[in-house]
N, CA and C atoms as an extended XYZ file, in Angstrom:
546
Properties=species:S:1:pos:R:3:atomname:S:1:resname:S:1:resid:I:1 pbc="F F F"
N         0.807       -1.198       -0.008 N   UNK     1
C        -0.024       -0.002       -0.004 CA  UNK     1
C         0.837        1.240       -0.014 C   UNK     1
N         1.923        1.244        0.790 N   UNK     2
C         2.845        2.362        0.836 CA  UNK     2
C         3.436        2.690       -0.501 C   UNK     2
N         3.836        1.648       -1.297 N   UNK     3
C         4.416        1.867       -2.594 CA  UNK     3
C         3.387        2.459       -3.575 C   UNK     3
N         2.143        2.071       -3.448 N   UNK     4
C         1.103        2.645       -4.332 CA  UNK     4
C         0.934        4.156       -4.015 C   UNK     4
N         0.979        4.498       -2.757 N   UNK     5
C         0.895        5.916       -2.370 CA  UNK     5
C         2.053        6.718       -2.863 C   UNK     5
N         3.271        6.132       -2.818 N   UNK     6
C         4.466        6.796       -3.326 CA  UNK     6
C         4.336        7.016       -4.817 C   UNK     6
N         3.942        5.988       -5.517 N   UNK     7
C         3.813        6.083       -7.014 CA  UNK     7
C         2.810        7.177       -7.390 C   UNK     7
N         1.649        7.175       -6.653 N   UNK     8
C         0.604        8.103       -6.925 CA  UNK     8
C         1.080        9.525       -6.625 C   UNK     8
N         1.761        9.672       -5.490 N   UNK     9
C         2.293       11.006       -5.144 CA  UNK     9
C         3.308       11.488       -6.149 C   UNK     9
N         4.203       10.590       -6.575 N   UNK    10
C         5.224       10.971       -7.578 CA  UNK    10
C         4.571       11.359       -8.901 C   UNK    10
N         3.563       10.608       -9.301 N   UNK    11
C         2.818       10.935      -10.526 CA  UNK    11
C         2.170       12.279      -10.451 C   UNK    11
N         1.530       12.555       -9.298 N   UNK    12
C         0.859       13.853       -9.105 CA  UNK    12
C         1.854       14.983       -9.122 C   UNK    12
N         3.017       14.839       -8.514 N   UNK    13
C         4.057       15.851       -8.540 CA  UNK    13
C         4.583       16.078       -9.930 C   UNK    13
N         4.778       14.994      -10.665 N   UNK    14
C         5.256       15.096      -12.040 CA  UNK    14
C         4.222       15.848      -12.941 C   UNK    14
N         2.941       15.473      -12.757 N   UNK    15
C         1.902       16.143      -13.528 CA  UNK    15
C         1.797       17.616      -13.168 C   UNK    15
N         1.888       17.938      -11.895 N   UNK    16
C         1.834       19.342      -11.474 CA  UNK    16
C         3.009       20.114      -12.002 C   UNK    16
N         4.187       19.535      -12.014 N   UNK    17
C         5.377       20.177      -12.539 CA  UNK    17
C         5.269       20.488      -13.994 C   UNK    17
N         4.741       19.510      -14.744 N   UNK    18
C         4.565       19.707      -16.198 CA  UNK    18
C         3.557       20.800      -16.442 C   UNK    18
N         2.438       20.775      -15.713 N   UNK    19
C         1.378       21.744      -15.895 CA  UNK    19
C         1.854       23.167      -15.612 C   UNK    19
N         2.742       23.294      -14.618 N   UNK    20
C         3.189       24.629      -14.210 CA  UNK    20
C         4.399       25.073      -15.036 C   UNK    20
N         4.953       24.259      -15.947 N   UNK    21
C         6.205       24.572      -16.567 CA  UNK    21
C         6.067       25.372      -17.846 C   UNK    21
N         4.990       25.977      -18.128 N   UNK    22
C         4.957       26.840      -19.298 CA  UNK    22
C         3.749       26.667      -20.167 C   UNK    22
N         2.831       25.880      -19.754 N   UNK    23
C         1.591       25.724      -20.501 CA  UNK    23
C         0.714       26.870      -20.057 C   UNK    23
N         1.021       28.066      -20.540 N   UNK    24
C         0.274       29.231      -20.100 CA  UNK    24
C        -0.770       29.694      -21.029 C   UNK    24
N        -1.254       29.648      -21.850 N   UNK    25
C        -2.352       30.198      -22.620 CA  UNK    25
C        -3.348       29.148      -22.927 C   UNK    25
N        -4.463       29.567      -23.360 N   UNK    26
C        -5.571       28.661      -23.609 CA  UNK    26
C        -5.297       27.853      -24.911 C   UNK    26
N        -4.505       28.377      -25.807 N   UNK    27
C        -4.270       27.618      -27.051 CA  UNK    27
C        -3.622       26.276      -26.817 C   UNK    27
N        -2.669       26.224      -25.872 N   UNK    28
C        -1.987       24.954      -25.586 CA  UNK    28
C        -2.993       23.963      -24.983 C   UNK    28
N        -3.874       24.456      -24.141 N   UNK    29
C        -4.851       23.579      -23.486 CA  UNK    29
C        -5.870       23.042      -24.541 C   UNK    29
N        -6.087       23.796      -25.587 N   UNK    30
C        -7.078       23.330      -26.594 CA  UNK    30
C        -6.439       22.479      -27.678 C   UNK    30
N        -5.132       22.257      -27.580 N   UNK    31
C        -4.481       21.445      -28.578 CA  UNK    31
C        -4.102       22.161      -29.870 C   UNK    31
N        -3.909       23.488      -29.755 N   UNK    32
C        -3.508       24.314      -30.948 CA  UNK    32
C        -2.147       23.817      -31.439 C   UNK    32
N        -2.035       23.376      -32.684 N   UNK    33
C        -0.766       22.847      -33.214 CA  UNK    33
C         0.319       23.876      -33.247 C   UNK    33
N        -0.024       25.181      -33.217 N   UNK    34
C         0.988       26.230      -33.238 CA  UNK    34
C         1.367       26.717      -31.859 C   UNK    34
N         0.769       26.163      -30.823 N   UNK    35
C         1.139       26.582      -29.450 CA  UNK    35
C         2.590       26.342      -29.239 C   UNK    35
N         3.284       27.327      -28.718 N   UNK    36
C         4.697       27.160      -28.448 CA  UNK    36
C         5.603       27.363      -29.648 C   UNK    36
N         5.017       27.663      -30.810 N   UNK    37
C         5.807       27.890      -32.013 CA  UNK    37
C         6.635       29.180      -31.831 C   UNK    37
N         7.778       29.140      -32.512 N   UNK    38
C         8.724       30.268      -32.455 CA  UNK    38
C         9.370       30.490      -33.770 C   UNK    38
N         9.834       31.749      -33.978 N   UNK    39
C        10.590       31.996      -35.189 CA  UNK    39
C        12.072       31.855      -34.951 C   UNK    39
N        12.460       31.510      -33.743 N   UNK    40
C        13.855       31.308      -33.439 CA  UNK    40
C        14.420       30.103      -34.200 C   UNK    40
N        15.682       30.234      -34.639 N   UNK    41
C        16.311       29.105      -35.355 CA  UNK    41
C        16.422       27.881      -34.400 C   UNK    41
N        16.313       26.710      -34.985 N   UNK    42
C        16.482       25.491      -34.180 CA  UNK    42
C        17.937       25.388      -33.726 C   UNK    42
N        18.123       24.684      -32.654 N   UNK    43
C        19.452       24.546      -32.067 CA  UNK    43
C        20.381       23.990      -33.181 C   UNK    43
N        21.533       24.628      -33.327 N   UNK    44
C        22.519       24.179      -34.328 CA  UNK    44
C        22.301       24.793      -35.724 C   UNK    44
N        21.220       25.486      -35.934 N   UNK    45
C        20.968       26.076      -37.278 CA  UNK    45
C        20.978       27.582      -37.279 C   UNK    45
N        21.259       28.198      -36.168 N   UNK    46
C        21.229       29.671      -36.045 CA  UNK    46
C        22.361       30.331      -36.917 C   UNK    46
N        23.448       29.626      -37.089 N   UNK    47
C        24.611       30.281      -37.745 CA  UNK    47
C        24.764       29.907      -39.234 C   UNK    47
N        23.736       29.373      -39.832 N   UNK    48
C        23.805       29.015      -41.262 CA  UNK    48
C        23.696       30.305      -42.074 C   UNK    48
N        24.775       30.567      -42.850 N   UNK    49
C        24.818       31.766      -43.691 CA  UNK    49
C        24.094       31.554      -44.994 C   UNK    49
N        23.391       32.575      -45.439 N   UNK    50
C        22.768       32.517      -46.740 CA  UNK    50
C        23.880       32.378      -47.813 C   UNK    50
N        23.717       31.474      -48.735 N   UNK    51
C        24.705       31.224      -49.784 CA  UNK    51
C        25.781       30.194      -49.408 C   UNK    51
N        25.675       29.640      -48.185 N   UNK    52
C        26.675       28.620      -47.784 CA  UNK    52
C        26.188       27.249      -48.266 C   UNK    52
N        27.105       26.299      -48.213 N   UNK    53
C        26.777       24.944      -48.569 CA  UNK    53
C        25.699       24.374      -47.641 C   UNK    53
N        25.751       24.719      -46.398 N   UNK    54
C        24.711       24.260      -45.437 CA  UNK    54
C        23.375       24.871      -45.826 C   UNK    54
N        23.371       26.134      -46.236 N   UNK    55
C        22.125       26.804      -46.682 CA  UNK    55
C        21.556       26.111      -47.915 C   UNK    55
N        22.433       25.658      -48.817 N   UNK    56
C        21.999       24.939      -50.030 CA  UNK    56
C        21.288       23.601      -49.602 C   UNK    56
N        21.903       22.876      -48.668 N   UNK    57
C        21.380       21.614      -48.238 CA  UNK    57
C        20.008       21.811      -47.541 C   UNK    57
N        19.932       22.834      -46.687 N   UNK    58
C        18.690       23.082      -45.969 CA  UNK    58
C        17.602       23.598      -46.848 C   UNK    58
N        17.977       24.441      -47.881 N   UNK    59
C        17.011       25.066      -48.744 CA  UNK    59
C        16.512       24.202      -49.874 C   UNK    59
N        17.445       23.398      -50.407 N   UNK    60
C        17.138       22.703      -51.689 CA  UNK    60
C        17.348       21.197      -51.597 C   UNK    60
N        18.092       20.713      -50.589 N   UNK    61
C        18.426       19.306      -50.578 CA  UNK    61
C        19.618       19.043      -51.506 C   UNK    61
N        20.167       17.896      -51.386 N   UNK    62
C        21.356       17.589      -52.213 CA  UNK    62
C        21.316       16.290      -52.942 C   UNK    62
N        20.236       15.501      -52.701 N   UNK    63
C        20.136       14.203      -53.398 CA  UNK    63
C        18.831       14.055      -54.150 C   UNK    63
N        18.901       13.354      -55.237 N   UNK    64
C        17.708       12.915      -55.962 CA  UNK    64
C        17.858       11.421      -56.149 C   UNK    64
N        16.679       10.744      -56.224 N   UNK    65
C        16.712        9.261      -56.300 CA  UNK    65
C        16.024        8.779      -57.554 C   UNK    65
N        16.344        7.540      -57.919 N   UNK    66
C        15.872        6.981      -59.190 CA  UNK    66
C        15.292        5.619      -58.972 C   UNK    66
N        14.424        5.245      -59.942 N   UNK    67
C        13.877        3.897      -59.932 CA  UNK    67
C        14.957        2.907      -60.353 C   UNK    67
N        14.749        1.667      -60.016 N   UNK    68
C        15.750        0.641      -60.294 CA  UNK    68
C        15.969        0.544      -61.816 C   UNK    68
N        17.261        0.555      -62.200 N   UNK    69
C        17.626        0.443      -63.628 CA  UNK    69
C        17.306        1.650      -64.474 C   UNK    69
N        16.927        2.754      -63.887 N   UNK    70
C        16.495        3.911      -64.645 CA  UNK    70
C        17.376        5.145      -64.359 C   UNK    70
N        17.452        6.004      -65.368 N   UNK    71
C        18.074        7.311      -65.274 CA  UNK    71
C        17.042        8.432      -65.489 C   UNK    71
N        15.760        8.055      -65.473 N   UNK    72
C        14.716        9.046      -65.665 CA  UNK    72
C        14.379        9.769      -64.352 C   UNK    72
N        14.116       11.054      -64.491 N   UNK    73
C        13.779       11.831      -63.337 CA  UNK    73
C        12.268       11.776      -63.076 C   UNK    73
N        11.843       11.466      -61.896 N   UNK    74
C        10.428       11.468      -61.570 CA  UNK    74
C        10.032       12.887      -61.076 C   UNK    74
N         8.758       13.047      -60.737 N   UNK    75
C         8.289       14.333      -60.311 CA  UNK    75
C         8.909       14.819      -59.040 C   UNK    75
N         9.163       13.926      -58.121 N   UNK    76
C         9.825       14.317      -56.842 CA  UNK    76
C        11.207       14.811      -57.127 C   UNK    76
N        11.973       14.093      -57.934 N   UNK    77
C        13.309       14.529      -58.315 CA  UNK    77
C        13.304       15.894      -58.950 C   UNK    77
N        12.364       16.109      -59.857 N   UNK    78
C        12.224       17.417      -60.540 CA  UNK    78
C        11.963       18.543      -59.569 C   UNK    78
N        11.094       18.276      -58.585 N   UNK    79
C        10.800       19.297      -57.602 CA  UNK    79
C        12.073       19.666      -56.812 C   UNK    79
N        12.856       18.668      -56.401 N   UNK    80
C        14.120       18.934      -55.750 CA  UNK    80
C        15.022       19.702      -56.636 C   UNK    80
N        15.179       19.305      -57.876 N   UNK    81
C        16.107       19.949      -58.813 CA  UNK    81
C        15.657       21.371      -59.155 C   UNK    81
N        14.322       21.626      -59.147 N   UNK    82
C        13.879       23.020      -59.327 CA  UNK    82
C        14.365       23.874      -58.208 C   UNK    82
N        14.259       23.396      -56.955 N   UNK    83
C        14.764       24.140      -55.833 CA  UNK    83
C        16.276       24.357      -55.930 C   UNK    83
N        16.998       23.309      -56.310 N   UNK    84
C        18.452       23.444      -56.494 CA  UNK    84
C        18.798       24.434      -57.576 C   UNK    84
N        18.143       24.364      -58.707 N   UNK    85
C        18.436       25.311      -59.782 CA  UNK    85
C        18.156       26.784      -59.359 C   UNK    85
N        17.071       26.983      -58.691 N   UNK    86
C        16.772       28.349      -58.193 CA  UNK    86
C        17.873       28.820      -57.275 C   UNK    86
N        18.308       27.960      -56.340 N   UNK    87
C        19.336       28.344      -55.414 CA  UNK    87
C        20.663       28.608      -56.137 C   UNK    87
N        21.029       27.671      -57.068 N   UNK    88
C        22.288       27.823      -57.777 CA  UNK    88
C        22.289       29.066      -58.669 C   UNK    88
N        21.140       29.405      -59.217 N   UNK    89
C        21.068       30.610      -60.064 CA  UNK    89
C        21.177       31.902      -59.258 C   UNK    89
N        20.904       31.835      -57.975 N   UNK    90
C        21.092       32.980      -57.050 CA  UNK    90
C        22.506       33.063      -56.511 C   UNK    90
N        23.229       31.900      -56.477 N   UNK    91
C        24.535       31.826      -55.895 CA  UNK    91
C        25.525       31.287      -56.925 C   UNK    91
N        25.855       32.109      -57.856 N   UNK    92
C        26.614       31.692      -59.050 CA  UNK    92
C        28.107       31.460      -58.773 C   UNK    92
N        28.554       31.736      -57.558 N   UNK    93
C        29.988       31.526      -57.217 CA  UNK    93
C        30.318       30.084      -56.963 C   UNK    93
N        29.318       29.226      -56.879 N   UNK    94
C        29.554       27.778      -56.593 CA  UNK    94
C        29.661       27.017      -57.880 C   UNK    94
N        30.602       26.048      -57.853 N   UNK    95
C        30.663       25.020      -58.900 CA  UNK    95
C        29.901       23.808      -58.412 C   UNK    95
N        29.512       22.940      -59.321 N   UNK    96
C        28.594       21.835      -58.993 CA  UNK    96
C        29.113       20.510      -59.506 C   UNK    96
N        29.509       19.620      -58.569 N   UNK    97
C        29.889       18.281      -58.947 CA  UNK    97
C        28.735       17.348      -58.728 C   UNK    97
N        28.323       16.648      -59.762 N   UNK    98
C        27.158       15.741      -59.702 CA  UNK    98
C        27.714       14.324      -59.693 C   UNK    98
N        27.464       13.611      -58.614 N   UNK    99
C        28.004       12.267      -58.421 CA  UNK    99
C        26.826       11.277      -58.499 C   UNK    99
N        26.868       10.391      -59.517 N   UNK   100
C        25.850        9.387      -59.712 CA  UNK   100
C        26.220        8.070      -59.122 C   UNK   100
N        25.204        7.334      -58.602 N   UNK   101
C        25.444        6.008      -57.964 CA  UNK   101
C        24.339        5.066      -58.341 C   UNK   101
N        24.680        3.799      -58.184 N   UNK   102
C        23.663        2.729      -58.473 CA  UNK   102
C        23.719        1.632      -57.433 C   UNK   102
N        22.755        0.749      -57.548 N   UNK   103
C        22.785       -0.475      -56.698 CA  UNK   103
C        22.357       -1.648      -57.566 C   UNK   103
N        22.073       -1.369      -58.788 N   UNK   104
C        21.428       -2.377      -59.632 CA  UNK   104
C        22.321       -3.560      -59.991 C   UNK   104
N        21.688       -4.690      -60.153 N   UNK   105
C        22.479       -5.869      -60.507 CA  UNK   105
C        23.082       -5.682      -61.895 C   UNK   105
N        24.168       -6.402      -62.100 N   UNK   106
C        24.866       -6.267      -63.396 CA  UNK   106
C        26.324       -6.093      -63.142 C   UNK   106
N        27.011       -5.910      -64.239 N   UNK   107
C        28.473       -5.770      -64.189 CA  UNK   107
C        28.828       -4.399      -63.620 C   UNK   107
N        30.054       -4.324      -63.181 N   UNK   108
C        30.571       -3.070      -62.670 CA  UNK   108
C        30.507       -1.973      -63.738 C   UNK   108
N        30.879       -2.349      -64.934 N   UNK   109
C        30.817       -1.412      -66.046 CA  UNK   109
C        29.431       -0.918      -66.377 C   UNK   109
N        28.426       -1.811      -66.342 N   UNK   110
C        27.052       -1.390      -66.570 CA  UNK   110
C        26.569       -0.443      -65.454 C   UNK   110
N        26.979       -0.698      -64.240 N   UNK   111
C        26.541        0.192      -63.146 CA  UNK   111
C        27.222        1.554      -63.229 C   UNK   111
N        28.457        1.589      -63.641 N   UNK   112
C        29.100        2.897      -63.821 CA  UNK   112
C        28.397        3.677      -64.937 C   UNK   112
N        28.060        2.971      -66.031 N   UNK   113
C        27.331        3.639      -67.131 CA  UNK   113
C        25.992        4.178      -66.658 C   UNK   113
N        25.250        3.401      -65.933 N   UNK   114
C        23.941        3.835      -65.459 CA  UNK   114
C        24.102        5.035      -64.499 C   UNK   114
N        24.996        4.953      -63.606 N   UNK   115
C        25.209        6.026      -62.632 CA  UNK   115
C        25.657        7.316      -63.342 C   UNK   115
N        26.461        7.146      -64.371 N   UNK   116
C        26.907        8.320      -65.202 CA  UNK   116
C        25.696        8.947      -65.914 C   UNK   116
N        24.796        8.086      -66.462 N   UNK   117
C        23.603        8.598      -67.115 CA  UNK   117
C        22.724        9.341      -66.127 C   UNK   117
N        22.654        8.875      -64.897 N   UNK   118
C        21.871        9.522      -63.869 CA  UNK   118
C        22.448       10.936      -63.581 C   UNK   118
N        23.759       10.981      -63.385 N   UNK   119
C        24.406       12.312      -63.123 CA  UNK   119
C        24.222       13.240      -64.265 C   UNK   119
N        24.308       12.709      -65.500 N   UNK   120
C        24.124       13.594      -66.681 CA  UNK   120
C        22.687       14.030      -66.820 C   UNK   120
N        21.736       13.208      -66.435 N   UNK   121
C        20.312       13.556      -66.510 CA  UNK   121
C        20.051       14.735      -65.526 C   UNK   121
N        20.686       14.672      -64.386 N   UNK   122
C        20.574       15.788      -63.434 CA  UNK   122
C        21.210       17.062      -64.005 C   UNK   122
N        22.409       16.902      -64.583 N   UNK   123
C        23.070       18.071      -65.146 CA  UNK   123
C        22.221       18.661      -66.277 C   UNK   123
N        21.681       17.832      -67.139 N   UNK   124
C        20.822       18.381      -68.233 CA  UNK   124
C        19.602       19.111      -67.680 C   UNK   124
N        19.007       18.561      -66.645 N   UNK   125
C        17.792       19.195      -66.061 CA  UNK   125
C        18.184       20.553      -65.470 C   UNK   125
N        19.279       20.586      -64.654 N   UNK   126
C        19.693       21.843      -64.078 CA  UNK   126
C        20.028       22.863      -65.152 C   UNK   126
N        20.691       22.411      -66.230 N   UNK   127
C        20.999       23.313      -67.352 CA  UNK   127
C        19.728       23.838      -67.976 C   UNK   127
N        18.718       23.012      -68.088 N   UNK   128
C        17.442       23.481      -68.685 CA  UNK   128
C        16.770       24.525      -67.798 C   UNK   128
N        17.187       24.608      -66.547 N   UNK   129
C        16.636       25.613      -65.615 CA  UNK   129
C        17.572       26.792      -65.443 C   UNK   129
N        18.592       26.880      -66.324 N   UNK   130
C        19.436       28.071      -66.319 CA  UNK   130
C        20.783       27.969      -65.664 C   UNK   130
N        21.111       26.823      -65.079 N   UNK   131
C        22.445       26.675      -64.454 CA  UNK   131
C        23.433       26.388      -65.542 C   UNK   131
N        24.484       27.189      -65.617 N   UNK   132
C        25.490       27.061      -66.697 CA  UNK   132
C        26.240       25.710      -66.613 C   UNK   132
N        26.327       25.059      -67.751 N   UNK   133
C        27.086       23.800      -67.820 CA  UNK   133
C        28.574       24.044      -67.560 C   UNK   133
N        29.027       25.296      -67.707 N   UNK   134
C        30.422       25.569      -67.443 CA  UNK   134
C        30.743       25.479      -65.893 C   UNK   134
N        29.686       25.473      -65.078 N   UNK   135
C        29.868       25.376      -63.661 CA  UNK   135
C        29.694       23.948      -63.160 C   UNK   135
N        29.322       23.008      -64.040 N   UNK   136
C        28.919       21.652      -63.592 CA  UNK   136
C        29.740       20.586      -64.228 C   UNK   136
N        29.933       19.485      -63.527 N   UNK   137
C        30.470       18.294      -64.132 CA  UNK   137
C        29.866       17.070      -63.462 C   UNK   137
N        29.827       15.986      -64.237 N   UNK   138
C        29.130       14.790      -63.748 CA  UNK   138
C        30.078       13.592      -63.811 C   UNK   138
N        29.934       12.712      -62.807 N   UNK   139
C        30.731       11.491      -62.807 CA  UNK   139
C        29.888       10.343      -62.167 C   UNK   139
N        29.914        9.199      -62.825 N   UNK   140
C        29.249        8.057      -62.277 CA  UNK   140
C        30.189        7.154      -61.538 C   UNK   140
N        29.737        6.661      -60.427 N   UNK   141
C        30.592        5.790      -59.536 CA  UNK   141
C        30.086        4.388      -59.442 C   UNK   141
N        29.000        4.074      -60.100 N   UNK   142
C        28.470        2.711      -60.014 CA  UNK   142
C        28.060        2.358      -58.609 C   UNK   142
N        28.467        1.154      -58.173 N   UNK   143
C        28.060        0.711      -56.810 CA  UNK   143
C        29.055        1.134      -55.722 C   UNK   143
N        30.049        1.953      -56.075 N   UNK   144
C        30.960        2.503      -55.053 CA  UNK   144
C        30.188        3.381      -54.070 C   UNK   144
N        30.611        3.476      -52.876 N   UNK   145
C        30.106        4.400      -51.898 CA  UNK   145
C        28.646        4.165      -51.601 C   UNK   145
N        28.277        2.981      -51.323 N   UNK   146
C        26.901        2.646      -50.963 CA  UNK   146
C        26.489        3.380      -49.685 C   UNK   146
N        25.255        3.885      -49.665 N   UNK   147
C        24.723        4.479      -48.455 CA  UNK   147
C        24.393        3.354      -47.479 C   UNK   147
N        23.769        2.289      -48.037 N   UNK   148
C        23.387        1.121      -47.232 CA  UNK   148
C        23.761       -0.100      -48.007 C   UNK   148
N        24.324       -1.079      -47.396 N   UNK   149
C        24.618       -2.365      -48.005 CA  UNK   149
C        23.636       -3.356      -47.378 C   UNK   149
N        22.528       -3.590      -48.090 N   UNK   150
C        21.470       -4.416      -47.535 CA  UNK   150
C        20.794       -5.203      -48.662 C   UNK   150
N        20.160       -6.349      -48.339 N   UNK   151
C        19.531       -7.164      -49.346 CA  UNK   151
C        18.141       -6.746      -49.792 C   UNK   151
N        17.415       -5.969      -48.976 N   UNK   152
C        16.030       -5.604      -49.307 CA  UNK   152
C        16.006       -4.520      -50.370 C   UNK   152
N        15.098       -4.687      -51.329 N   UNK   153
C        14.984       -3.735      -52.432 CA  UNK   153
C        14.669       -2.338      -51.945 C   UNK   153
N        13.769       -2.220      -50.943 N   UNK   154
C        13.420       -0.887      -50.412 CA  UNK   154
C        14.645       -0.202      -49.801 C   UNK   154
N        15.470       -0.970      -49.149 N   UNK   155
C        16.648       -0.413      -48.540 CA  UNK   155
C        17.666        0.023      -49.607 C   UNK   155
N        17.814       -0.817      -50.638 N   UNK   156
C        18.765       -0.510      -51.724 CA  UNK   156
C        18.423        0.755      -52.464 C   UNK   156
N        17.174        1.176      -52.431 N   UNK   157
C        16.740        2.338      -53.177 CA  UNK   157
C        17.524        3.583      -52.776 C   UNK   157
N        18.050        3.628      -51.555 N   UNK   158
C        18.838        4.768      -51.110 CA  UNK   158
C        20.135        4.914      -51.881 C   UNK   158
N        20.633        3.832      -52.511 N   UNK   159
C        21.832        3.877      -53.249 CA  UNK   159
C        21.647        4.380      -54.673 C   UNK   159
N        20.424        4.376      -55.177 N   UNK   160
C        20.157        4.835      -56.523 CA  UNK   160
C        19.948        6.309      -56.516 C   UNK   160
N        20.991        7.071      -56.566 N   UNK   161
C        20.941        8.479      -56.296 CA  UNK   161
C        22.006        9.271      -57.120 C   UNK   161
N        21.726       10.607      -57.154 N   UNK   162
C        22.752       11.545      -57.567 CA  UNK   162
C        22.887       12.559      -56.410 C   UNK   162
N        24.120       12.745      -55.995 N   UNK   163
C        24.405       13.735      -54.948 CA  UNK   163
C        24.970       14.972      -55.620 C   UNK   163
N        24.402       16.114      -55.256 N   UNK   164
C        24.830       17.415      -55.817 CA  UNK   164
C        25.768       18.054      -54.782 C   UNK   164
N        27.004       18.137      -55.130 N   UNK   165
C        28.018       18.673      -54.236 CA  UNK   165
C        28.516       20.034      -54.732 C   UNK   165
N        28.574       20.981      -53.811 N   UNK   166
C        29.099       22.308      -54.185 CA  UNK   166
C        30.628       22.319      -53.992 C   UNK   166
N        31.287       23.003      -54.918 N   UNK   167
C        32.748       23.074      -54.862 CA  UNK   167
C        33.154       24.493      -55.179 C   UNK   167
N        34.332       24.849      -54.628 N   UNK   168
C        34.969       26.158      -54.954 CA  UNK   168
C        35.868       26.061      -56.158 C   UNK   168
N        36.389       24.845      -56.454 N   UNK   169
C        37.293       24.615      -57.550 CA  UNK   169
C        36.911       23.324      -58.289 C   UNK   169
N        37.321       23.250      -59.541 N   UNK   170
C        37.116       21.984      -60.297 CA  UNK   170
C        38.124       20.930      -59.758 C   UNK   170
N        37.665       19.683      -59.755 N   UNK   171
C        38.591       18.609      -59.380 CA  UNK   171
C        38.974       17.859      -60.612 C   UNK   171
N        39.834       16.854      -60.464 N   UNK   172
C        40.366       16.134      -61.642 CA  UNK   172
C        39.325       15.445      -62.455 C   UNK   172
N        38.151       15.196      -61.891 N   UNK   173
C        37.060       14.527      -62.634 CA  UNK   173
C        36.358       15.490      -63.595 C   UNK   173
N        36.576       16.788      -63.401 N   UNK   174
C        35.940       17.814      -64.228 CA  UNK   174
C        36.644       18.013      -65.527 C   UNK   174
N        35.862       18.084      -66.647 N   UNK   175
C        36.514       18.378      -67.932 CA  UNK   175
C        37.171       19.772      -67.929 C   UNK   175
N        36.636       20.652      -67.046 N   UNK   176
C        37.183       22.032      -66.993 CA  UNK   176
C        38.455       22.123      -66.197 C   UNK   176
N        38.870       21.007      -65.568 N   UNK   177
C        40.075       21.007      -64.695 CA  UNK   177
C        41.333       21.337      -65.515 C   UNK   177
N        42.096       22.240      -64.959 N   UNK   178
C        43.318       22.673      -65.641 CA  UNK   178
C        44.561       22.349      -64.891 C   UNK   178
N        44.590       21.328      -64.080 N   UNK   179
C        45.766       21.001      -63.253 CA  UNK   179
C        45.645       21.671      -61.900 C   UNK   179
N        46.835       21.849      -61.296 N   UNK   180
C        46.894       22.466      -59.970 CA  UNK   180
C        46.243       23.828      -59.971 C   UNK   180
N        45.330       24.060      -59.085 N   UNK   181
C        44.651       25.333      -59.013 CA  UNK   181
C        45.036       26.074      -57.704 C   UNK   181
N        44.936       27.361      -57.773 N   UNK   182
C        45.296       28.110      -56.565 CA  UNK   182
C        44.104       28.724      -55.901 C   UNK   182
């Protein structure tokens, strides 16, 4: 009996503490989904500068995904790429490395070809939205750099992607690369 009283008393104190800890307006009591909302930046996101790589990732995302064996862009990929193109057209100081990947069965060479087609499909789409091809380069990596190594098809879908990376300089994979850069 004593333990039941202790548990009941502890629960009552916990409930009273929660009730008194900031649930002050009637909106919270009515279940208003905006109760407690704030315009303050979330922890860790207050220092993201406009035009930074972090800003690109937060504003537009950096990955698009593909159906198995396909280099075609679906509507979701196009929505992401539209956001990326708008951001890149506002921040023209960035170069864009497009890295394609696959998980599909087949030879290593076939997977590199497919992932290269995916990266080029993304480059073509971004170019169609005004991003200069002089700022972009594409490379397919095949099954290298898997996000997840798993047997389930749903899990493998994470590997069928193009990652849009921002760069300050061209790297050796870029046709625009001119050797050592300063």
